Steps between C-alpha positions, in 0.01 A plus 500: 500500500298780662249766408629784287585818685218723381278755668204269439236745620610763246608312189220637280346326200793472260718243324810362669714228343486185713724194483328253268222479241337208319516464120344251258496524119243371251629378164393238245168453673613433858631664817850408613564383855579853622699600806644778713754749368674809641495729194210750517531601135323362191662495158264480201500590132417858411208348306376282786124496523507664844692795351275541196148389594498480881419129528537482879307391808581513869382431853543676833536311829656542843687289751459577870671413826225381734471563871660159566793563265388301195536633145174463310325603179130574461290282267773446236285242321264780396787703355608193304148453365453867412834512318399195296178680403698811403736288290215348301354843423842631387576191284782386729572148628370481860773420750387183683317601817679252727836617368394862552454439873828307517684782322361758743598279795855458367542872441367606839707238680814615316429857609387424856739760643301766314164405652422783745458405866160471663366830629696718257200572277706388199488186287686329217334584171509218244476569128448200270485605135523368145620670182517414132870470413501377138573768237200608289434781256145426394222525756485146633553302822853400594613138474741521794438634849670555834336457839672664795439561870680772692449646847554833671424616856238775516313720742141626448395576141350835597696740719355494848388137478139465617436874532228628263596607149330728249427386144363679195250406229688449174382610156717240327410132460700215652349208307245433228183298583615197300873561530768377738404678821424172677852356455825605664696623199752782496320673215202573728725681745683689226159643407480663844847655528427839347195565714670359811779756465237772457312382810817505708586850376162614625542340841294184451611144576312340211240536225151357508406362158144479374385251238613589149167427332266733694722669760223417741638219717795485741776265383830513692813711543828466311632244747218389732142383515248725677267412789211693653307473826142618539371698796340174619840324500457293182810440287440587134749376240490636142454230237613527137657280234785750463602503869799291608382205718701597807599219735499751785145607410385137483653439842338812647159389374547159665622654826208743507234237436639199687708643783352840581133448412498799262249498217671522160360612168703457178338699220550785254530822701384824341723797569184695593471274808848577632405804716252278688766256626645532850842351424729435205821303469757381247612139515773292340817308579713812529253717693312219687221747589560873488212719624384784276419818689354687206463504122546801276230513232618783275536740790213366710594310815334172592595437862446165673389536861734737678776434246672253732523122508151350513422220749418235239811575294711488816353165607555347157860625495572372850349160426670444166843612619449297816448191283809581294723554804366203696321679784158386374425144391487480121239321291632165381756524220552876517844503664789323327813450709843526338708212637 
């Protein structure tokens, strides 16, 4: 076996069918033993809950080839925990957290030839997800579910990788104050599709959403959390009960405070403050950290610094990716080797 013959540096962020995926089914109150299969298709009833009422949750993770040739994942225990939280909110049976990590390990190992080589700038994206498969017609939770894990090699989420992007303030809402914005459910992302297409048509990488109640506070984008840096070098992280608790954001906060000596403030951030910040970035599994050069506020430009990559954003990116690729020593428990 050997690495697939791909132009790893230019594969883009898109789906490719890999060799194996993990599947486990829930029926009669319990999960079956699960296992790896080759078939990438799912067959369900036309009245399956996922088709009618969008009972679905998912996670996003990556596997990396480190500088010393190991294949690793980054904090998979936190993905397992977050997916369990999402399941409870969506009235779904949580997939056992220890089995979640085992399933990811099995899937990555079975697709090891698809893990991009070190130095390519690419990684193996991992998508665990769960759907309601039992047929329903009334609005109710499903009684049967399927948990799956598939993988696909990807390049940077945003074209240009770590080069600055432009985003635009959105007049639509992503999530209600007491809704499902804090869980990783497909319905939250479906809410952003229309305005994402509009943003791309207008030359922007993403939308910035404000809180739905007052349209006063910064929330997040359609696919990433948002970070700011003050002129004094302090990292400011928006806080809201409708923002997804990003594992990447949590890791960045730890790295800033405990490894780089950067002061961190997690709090509600008023949009009126945004022009006063020196740097802005988007963070998440797919993007890691993508610097924002400027924000369009209904035709008015808010530019951060000189519009380039700010020094704090750059240092955070270098440190976090260094941990993931094994060039910087990781905090205990952060790096999980696939053996």
